[in-house]
GUPARO-446129 format. One record per atom (N, C-alpha, C): residue in one letter; x, y, z; atom name; residue number from 0. Coordinates in steps of 0.05 Angstrom, whole numbers, always signed. Last residue first. Layout:
# GUPARO-446129
<rec resn="a" u="X" v="Y" w="Z" name="CA" resi="NUM"/>
...
***
This chain:
# GUPARO-446129
<rec resn="d" u="+1244" v="+961" w="+47" name="N" resi="81"/>
<rec resn="d" u="+1257" v="+981" w="+53" name="CA" resi="81"/>
<rec resn="d" u="+1259" v="+1004" w="+30" name="C" resi="81"/>
<rec resn="v" u="+1188" v="+925" w="+68" name="N" resi="80"/>
<rec resn="v" u="+1203" v="+928" w="+49" name="CA" resi="80"/>
<rec resn="v" u="+1220" v="+966" w="+54" name="C" resi="80"/>
<rec resn="a" u="+1177" v="+876" w="+119" name="N" resi="79"/>
<rec resn="a" u="+1182" v="+904" w="+112" name="CA" resi="79"/>
<rec resn="a" u="+1198" v="+908" w="+89" name="C" resi="79"/>
<rec resn="a" u="+1142" v="+817" w="+105" name="N" resi="78"/>
<rec resn="a" u="+1169" v="+829" w="+103" name="CA" resi="78"/>
<rec resn="a" u="+1167" v="+861" w="+102" name="C" resi="78"/>
<rec resn="t" u="+1084" v="+797" w="+138" name="N" resi="77"/>
<rec resn="t" u="+1094" v="+807" w="+113" name="CA" resi="77"/>
<rec resn="t" u="+1118" v="+815" w="+120" name="C" resi="77"/>
<rec resn="r" u="+1061" v="+738" w="+172" name="N" resi="76"/>
<rec resn="r" u="+1076" v="+761" w="+173" name="CA" resi="76"/>
<rec resn="r" u="+1086" v="+769" w="+149" name="C" resi="76"/>
<rec resn="k" u="+1009" v="+702" w="+178" name="N" resi="75"/>
<rec resn="k" u="+1027" v="+705" w="+163" name="CA" resi="75"/>
<rec resn="k" u="+1039" v="+734" w="+162" name="C" resi="75"/>
<rec resn="r" u="+978" v="+675" w="+237" name="N" resi="74"/>
<rec resn="r" u="+981" v="+700" w="+216" name="CA" resi="74"/>
<rec resn="r" u="+1007" v="+699" w="+208" name="C" resi="74"/>
<rec resn="e" u="+973" v="+602" w="+246" name="N" resi="73"/>
<rec resn="e" u="+986" v="+636" w="+253" name="CA" resi="73"/>
<rec resn="e" u="+980" v="+650" w="+231" name="C" resi="73"/>
<rec resn="l" u="+961" v="+554" w="+232" name="N" resi="72"/>
<rec resn="l" u="+943" v="+575" w="+243" name="CA" resi="72"/>
<rec resn="l" u="+950" v="+602" w="+247" name="C" resi="72"/>
<rec resn="v" u="+1003" v="+530" w="+212" name="N" resi="71"/>
<rec resn="v" u="+981" v="+530" w="+197" name="CA" resi="71"/>
<rec resn="v" u="+963" v="+548" w="+207" name="C" resi="71"/>
<rec resn="v" u="+1039" v="+529" w="+256" name="N" resi="70"/>
<rec resn="v" u="+1044" v="+547" w="+230" name="CA" resi="70"/>
<rec resn="v" u="+1020" v="+546" w="+215" name="C" resi="70"/>
<rec resn="i" u="+1016" v="+487" w="+285" name="N" resi="69"/>
<rec resn="i" u="+1013" v="+517" w="+295" name="CA" resi="69"/>
<rec resn="i" u="+1015" v="+538" w="+272" name="C" resi="69"/>
<rec resn="p" u="+994" v="+435" w="+257" name="N" resi="68"/>
<rec resn="p" u="+1022" v="+445" w="+266" name="CA" resi="68"/>
<rec resn="p" u="+1010" v="+476" w="+269" name="C" resi="68"/>
<rec resn="c" u="+941" v="+395" w="+290" name="N" resi="67"/>
<rec resn="c" u="+948" v="+408" w="+267" name="CA" resi="67"/>
<rec resn="c" u="+977" v="+426" w="+275" name="C" resi="67"/>
<rec resn="n" u="+906" v="+372" w="+323" name="N" resi="66"/>
<rec resn="n" u="+925" v="+361" w="+317" name="CA" resi="66"/>
<rec resn="n" u="+935" v="+372" w="+290" name="C" resi="66"/>
<rec resn="l" u="+864" v="+406" w="+351" name="N" resi="65"/>
<rec resn="l" u="+858" v="+397" w="+329" name="CA" resi="65"/>
<rec resn="l" u="+882" v="+385" w="+311" name="C" resi="65"/>
<rec resn="a" u="+892" v="+411" w="+398" name="N" resi="64"/>
<rec resn="a" u="+865" v="+398" w="+402" name="CA" resi="64"/>
<rec resn="a" u="+860" v="+387" w="+367" name="C" resi="64"/>
<rec resn="t" u="+934" v="+437" w="+383" name="N" resi="63"/>
<rec resn="t" u="+942" v="+409" w="+394" name="CA" resi="63"/>
<rec resn="t" u="+913" v="+395" w="+397" name="C" resi="63"/>
<rec resn="a" u="+922" v="+489" w="+364" name="N" resi="62"/>
<rec resn="a" u="+929" v="+470" w="+346" name="CA" resi="62"/>
<rec resn="a" u="+932" v="+445" w="+355" name="C" resi="62"/>
<rec resn="i" u="+891" v="+505" w="+415" name="N" resi="61"/>
<rec resn="i" u="+871" v="+497" w="+387" name="CA" resi="61"/>
<rec resn="i" u="+890" v="+482" w="+369" name="C" resi="61"/>
<rec resn="k" u="+938" v="+510" w="+444" name="N" resi="60"/>
<rec resn="k" u="+913" v="+492" w="+451" name="CA" resi="60"/>
<rec resn="k" u="+900" v="+487" w="+434" name="C" resi="60"/>
<rec resn="i" u="+962" v="+551" w="+419" name="N" resi="59"/>
<rec resn="i" u="+977" v="+527" w="+423" name="CA" resi="59"/>
<rec resn="i" u="+955" v="+504" w="+427" name="C" resi="59"/>
<rec resn="l" u="+923" v="+592" w="+421" name="N" resi="58"/>
<rec resn="l" u="+927" v="+585" w="+391" name="CA" resi="58"/>
<rec resn="l" u="+943" v="+557" w="+397" name="C" resi="58"/>
<rec resn="n" u="+926" v="+603" w="+478" name="N" resi="57"/>
<rec resn="n" u="+902" v="+595" w="+466" name="CA" resi="57"/>
<rec resn="n" u="+901" v="+580" w="+440" name="C" resi="57"/>
<rec resn="a" u="+975" v="+623" w="+479" name="N" resi="56"/>
<rec resn="a" u="+969" v="+597" w="+498" name="CA" resi="56"/>
<rec resn="a" u="+946" v="+585" w="+482" name="C" resi="56"/>
<rec resn="p" u="+975" v="+671" w="+453" name="N" resi="55"/>
<rec resn="p" u="+990" v="+651" w="+438" name="CA" resi="55"/>
<rec resn="p" u="+988" v="+625" w="+456" name="C" resi="55"/>
<rec resn="t" u="+903" v="+686" w="+444" name="N" resi="54"/>
<rec resn="t" u="+926" v="+686" w="+457" name="CA" resi="54"/>
<rec resn="t" u="+950" v="+665" w="+443" name="C" resi="54"/>
<rec resn="a" u="+870" v="+708" w="+383" name="N" resi="53"/>
<rec resn="a" u="+877" v="+686" w="+402" name="CA" resi="53"/>
<rec resn="a" u="+905" v="+692" w="+419" name="C" resi="53"/>
<rec resn="s" u="+839" v="+770" w="+381" name="N" resi="52"/>
<rec resn="s" u="+865" v="+758" w="+370" name="CA" resi="52"/>
<rec resn="s" u="+866" v="+732" w="+392" name="C" resi="52"/>
<rec resn="r" u="+768" v="+777" w="+353" name="N" resi="51"/>
<rec resn="r" u="+789" v="+774" w="+375" name="CA" resi="51"/>
<rec resn="r" u="+812" v="+765" w="+368" name="C" resi="51"/>
<rec resn="w" u="+748" v="+783" w="+303" name="N" resi="50"/>
<rec resn="w" u="+743" v="+799" w="+325" name="CA" resi="50"/>
<rec resn="w" u="+760" v="+801" w="+348" name="C" resi="50"/>
<rec resn="g" u="+756" v="+739" w="+269" name="N" resi="49"/>
<rec resn="g" u="+770" v="+760" w="+265" name="CA" resi="49"/>
<rec resn="g" u="+767" v="+778" w="+285" name="C" resi="49"/>
<rec resn="s" u="+723" v="+690" w="+269" name="N" resi="48"/>
<rec resn="s" u="+716" v="+716" w="+254" name="CA" resi="48"/>
<rec resn="s" u="+736" v="+738" w="+253" name="C" resi="48"/>
<rec resn="e" u="+750" v="+654" w="+303" name="N" resi="47"/>
<rec resn="e" u="+743" v="+647" w="+278" name="CA" resi="47"/>
<rec resn="e" u="+742" v="+674" w="+258" name="C" resi="47"/>
<rec resn="i" u="+744" v="+689" w="+353" name="N" resi="46"/>
<rec resn="i" u="+773" v="+679" w="+341" name="CA" resi="46"/>
<rec resn="i" u="+772" v="+674" w="+310" name="C" resi="46"/>
<rec resn="e" u="+686" v="+686" w="+361" name="N" resi="45"/>
<rec resn="e" u="+708" v="+714" w="+356" name="CA" resi="45"/>
<rec resn="e" u="+735" v="+708" w="+340" name="C" resi="45"/>
<rec resn="g" u="+681" v="+633" w="+369" name="N" resi="44"/>
<rec resn="g" u="+670" v="+644" w="+343" name="CA" resi="44"/>
<rec resn="g" u="+684" v="+673" w="+336" name="C" resi="44"/>
<rec resn="m" u="+708" v="+631" w="+418" name="N" resi="43"/>
<rec resn="m" u="+713" v="+615" w="+394" name="CA" resi="43"/>
<rec resn="m" u="+710" v="+627" w="+368" name="C" resi="43"/>
<rec resn="l" u="+676" v="+663" w="+449" name="N" resi="42"/>
<rec resn="l" u="+707" v="+669" w="+443" name="CA" resi="42"/>
<rec resn="l" u="+714" v="+655" w="+420" name="C" resi="42"/>
<rec resn="q" u="+626" v="+631" w="+449" name="N" resi="41"/>
<rec resn="q" u="+631" v="+657" w="+441" name="CA" resi="41"/>
<rec resn="q" u="+655" v="+669" w="+426" name="C" resi="41"/>
<rec resn="e" u="+646" v="+588" w="+474" name="N" resi="40"/>
<rec resn="e" u="+643" v="+583" w="+450" name="CA" resi="40"/>
<rec resn="e" u="+636" v="+610" w="+434" name="C" resi="40"/>
<rec resn="s" u="+702" v="+602" w="+514" name="N" resi="39"/>
<rec resn="s" u="+672" v="+599" w="+510" name="CA" resi="39"/>
<rec resn="s" u="+671" v="+595" w="+487" name="C" resi="39"/>
<rec resn="i" u="+752" v="+549" w="+531" name="N" resi="38"/>
<rec resn="i" u="+742" v="+573" w="+528" name="CA" resi="38"/>
<rec resn="i" u="+712" v="+575" w="+520" name="C" resi="38"/>
<rec resn="g" u="+780" v="+496" w="+532" name="N" resi="37"/>
<rec resn="g" u="+773" v="+515" w="+557" name="CA" resi="37"/>
<rec resn="g" u="+765" v="+542" w="+560" name="C" resi="37"/>
<rec resn="i" u="+788" v="+465" w="+495" name="N" resi="36"/>
<rec resn="i" u="+806" v="+482" w="+502" name="CA" resi="36"/>
<rec resn="i" u="+803" v="+498" w="+529" name="C" resi="36"/>
<rec resn="m" u="+737" v="+431" w="+492" name="N" resi="35"/>
<rec resn="m" u="+761" v="+416" w="+491" name="CA" resi="35"/>
<rec resn="m" u="+788" v="+435" w="+501" name="C" resi="35"/>
<rec resn="d" u="+703" v="+475" w="+481" name="N" resi="34"/>
<rec resn="d" u="+703" v="+458" w="+507" name="CA" resi="34"/>
<rec resn="d" u="+728" v="+444" w="+510" name="C" resi="34"/>
<rec resn="a" u="+715" v="+493" w="+432" name="N" resi="33"/>
<rec resn="a" u="+720" v="+510" w="+454" name="CA" resi="33"/>
<rec resn="a" u="+717" v="+497" w="+481" name="C" resi="33"/>
<rec resn="l" u="+701" v="+448" w="+404" name="N" resi="32"/>
<rec resn="l" u="+731" v="+454" w="+399" name="CA" resi="32"/>
<rec resn="l" u="+736" v="+472" w="+429" name="C" resi="32"/>
<rec resn="a" u="+645" v="+446" w="+409" name="N" resi="31"/>
<rec resn="a" u="+662" v="+423" w="+414" name="CA" resi="31"/>
<rec resn="a" u="+693" v="+435" w="+418" name="C" resi="31"/>
<rec resn="r" u="+630" v="+502" w="+390" name="N" resi="30"/>
<rec resn="r" u="+628" v="+491" w="+417" name="CA" resi="30"/>
<rec resn="r" u="+643" v="+467" w="+426" name="C" resi="30"/>
<rec resn="k" u="+646" v="+494" w="+334" name="N" resi="29"/>
<rec resn="k" u="+658" v="+516" w="+351" name="CA" resi="29"/>
<rec resn="k" u="+652" v="+507" w="+380" name="C" resi="29"/>
<rec resn="t" u="+654" v="+424" w="+317" name="N" resi="28"/>
<rec resn="t" u="+633" v="+447" w="+317" name="CA" resi="28"/>
<rec resn="t" u="+655" v="+466" w="+341" name="C" resi="28"/>
<rec resn="l" u="+695" v="+380" w="+283" name="N" resi="27"/>
<rec resn="l" u="+687" v="+391" w="+310" name="CA" resi="27"/>
<rec resn="l" u="+667" v="+420" w="+302" name="C" resi="27"/>
<rec resn="g" u="+723" v="+357" w="+239" name="N" resi="26"/>
<rec resn="g" u="+697" v="+351" w="+242" name="CA" resi="26"/>
<rec resn="g" u="+686" v="+362" w="+269" name="C" resi="26"/>
<rec resn="a" u="+774" v="+374" w="+224" name="N" resi="25"/>
<rec resn="a" u="+774" v="+353" w="+243" name="CA" resi="25"/>
<rec resn="a" u="+744" v="+346" w="+251" name="C" resi="25"/>
<rec resn="k" u="+755" v="+410" w="+185" name="N" resi="24"/>
<rec resn="k" u="+771" v="+385" w="+178" name="CA" resi="24"/>
<rec resn="k" u="+769" v="+365" w="+197" name="C" resi="24"/>
<rec resn="e" u="+736" v="+454" w="+221" name="N" resi="23"/>
<rec resn="e" u="+718" v="+437" w="+200" name="CA" resi="23"/>
<rec resn="e" u="+729" v="+414" w="+191" name="C" resi="23"/>
<rec resn="r" u="+787" v="+470" w="+240" name="N" resi="22"/>
<rec resn="r" u="+763" v="+461" w="+257" name="CA" resi="22"/>
<rec resn="r" u="+745" v="+438" w="+245" name="C" resi="22"/>
<rec resn="a" u="+814" v="+485" w="+194" name="N" resi="21"/>
<rec resn="a" u="+823" v="+463" w="+207" name="CA" resi="21"/>
<rec resn="a" u="+801" v="+446" w="+225" name="C" resi="21"/>
<rec resn="w" u="+776" v="+525" w="+179" name="N" resi="20"/>
<rec resn="w" u="+782" v="+505" w="+159" name="CA" resi="20"/>
<rec resn="w" u="+793" v="+484" w="+173" name="C" resi="20"/>
<rec resn="t" u="+786" v="+563" w="+222" name="N" resi="19"/>
<rec resn="t" u="+755" v="+552" w="+212" name="CA" resi="19"/>
<rec resn="t" u="+758" v="+526" w="+198" name="C" resi="19"/>
<rec resn="v" u="+833" v="+573" w="+227" name="N" resi="18"/>
<rec resn="v" u="+825" v="+561" w="+246" name="CA" resi="18"/>
<rec resn="v" u="+802" v="+547" w="+235" name="C" resi="18"/>
<rec resn="a" u="+839" v="+601" w="+171" name="N" resi="17"/>
<rec resn="a" u="+856" v="+575" w="+173" name="CA" resi="17"/>
<rec resn="a" u="+845" v="+565" w="+201" name="C" resi="17"/>
<rec resn="e" u="+811" v="+644" w="+183" name="N" resi="16"/>
<rec resn="e" u="+805" v="+628" w="+159" name="CA" resi="16"/>
<rec resn="e" u="+816" v="+597" w="+164" name="C" resi="16"/>
<rec resn="p" u="+845" v="+672" w="+216" name="N" resi="15"/>
<rec resn="p" u="+815" v="+663" w="+224" name="CA" resi="15"/>
<rec resn="p" u="+805" v="+645" w="+206" name="C" resi="15"/>
<rec resn="e" u="+905" v="+665" w="+234" name="N" resi="14"/>
<rec resn="e" u="+889" v="+667" w="+210" name="CA" resi="14"/>
<rec resn="e" u="+866" v="+655" w="+213" name="C" resi="14"/>
<rec resn="q" u="+925" v="+696" w="+297" name="N" resi="13"/>
<rec resn="q" u="+912" v="+674" w="+279" name="CA" resi="13"/>
<rec resn="q" u="+906" v="+684" w="+255" name="C" resi="13"/>
<rec resn="h" u="+942" v="+747" w="+320" name="N" resi="12"/>
<rec resn="h" u="+963" v="+720" w="+322" name="CA" resi="12"/>
<rec resn="h" u="+953" v="+697" w="+303" name="C" resi="12"/>
<rec resn="l" u="+929" v="+806" w="+294" name="N" resi="11"/>
<rec resn="l" u="+917" v="+781" w="+300" name="CA" resi="11"/>
<rec resn="l" u="+939" v="+762" w="+306" name="C" resi="11"/>
<rec resn="r" u="+920" v="+874" w="+303" name="N" resi="10"/>
<rec resn="r" u="+942" v="+853" w="+295" name="CA" resi="10"/>
<rec resn="r" u="+928" v="+827" w="+306" name="C" resi="10"/>
<rec resn="s" u="+885" v="+910" w="+313" name="N" resi="9"/>
<rec resn="s" u="+901" v="+912" w="+290" name="CA" resi="9"/>
<rec resn="s" u="+918" v="+895" w="+279" name="C" resi="9"/>
<rec resn="p" u="+817" v="+881" w="+328" name="N" resi="8"/>
<rec resn="p" u="+850" v="+881" w="+333" name="CA" resi="8"/>
<rec resn="p" u="+865" v="+892" w="+307" name="C" resi="8"/>
<rec resn="r" u="+758" v="+916" w="+309" name="N" resi="7"/>
<rec resn="r" u="+774" v="+891" w="+307" name="CA" resi="7"/>
<rec resn="r" u="+802" v="+899" w="+315" name="C" resi="7"/>
<rec resn="t" u="+718" v="+955" w="+351" name="N" resi="6"/>
<rec resn="t" u="+736" v="+950" w="+330" name="CA" resi="6"/>
<rec resn="t" u="+748" v="+928" w="+330" name="C" resi="6"/>
<rec resn="r" u="+655" v="+981" w="+375" name="N" resi="5"/>
<rec resn="r" u="+672" v="+956" w="+373" name="CA" resi="5"/>
<rec resn="r" u="+693" v="+956" w="+349" name="C" resi="5"/>
<rec resn="r" u="+643" v="+1041" w="+407" name="N" resi="4"/>
<rec resn="r" u="+647" v="+1021" w="+380" name="CA" resi="4"/>
<rec resn="r" u="+663" v="+1000" w="+383" name="C" resi="4"/>
<rec resn="r" u="+599" v="+1053" w="+456" name="N" resi="3"/>
<rec resn="r" u="+629" v="+1046" w="+455" name="CA" resi="3"/>
<rec resn="r" u="+627" v="+1031" w="+422" name="C" resi="3"/>
<rec resn="a" u="+557" v="+1104" w="+458" name="N" resi="2"/>
<rec resn="a" u="+560" v="+1078" w="+459" name="CA" resi="2"/>
<rec resn="a" u="+590" v="+1075" w="+446" name="C" resi="2"/>
<rec resn="p" u="+573" v="+1166" w="+509" name="N" resi="1"/>
<rec resn="p" u="+566" v="+1152" w="+481" name="CA" resi="1"/>
<rec resn="p" u="+571" v="+1124" w="+480" name="C" resi="1"/>
<rec resn="m" u="+531" v="+1183" w="+565" name="N" resi="0"/>
<rec resn="m" u="+555" v="+1170" w="+554" name="CA" resi="0"/>
<rec resn="m" u="+553" v="+1155" w="+527" name="C" resi="0"/>
***
């Protein structure tokens, strides 16, 4: 059986750098934030690195825990050019 290659998701709900910035600004570690919202530290790291997309529900929990507007954490959408 061939080894499975791991690929990044084609579309993220979050801006990974914004999540990291907001967490650090709040003075929290990945573990502390993960504990606050009920996910694993590994998943938190994968969300911040862009290896996993945060579910909309988890993104709301992250924004709430960081006392941050969700729009700061959301992935910016580009307009389609006709």
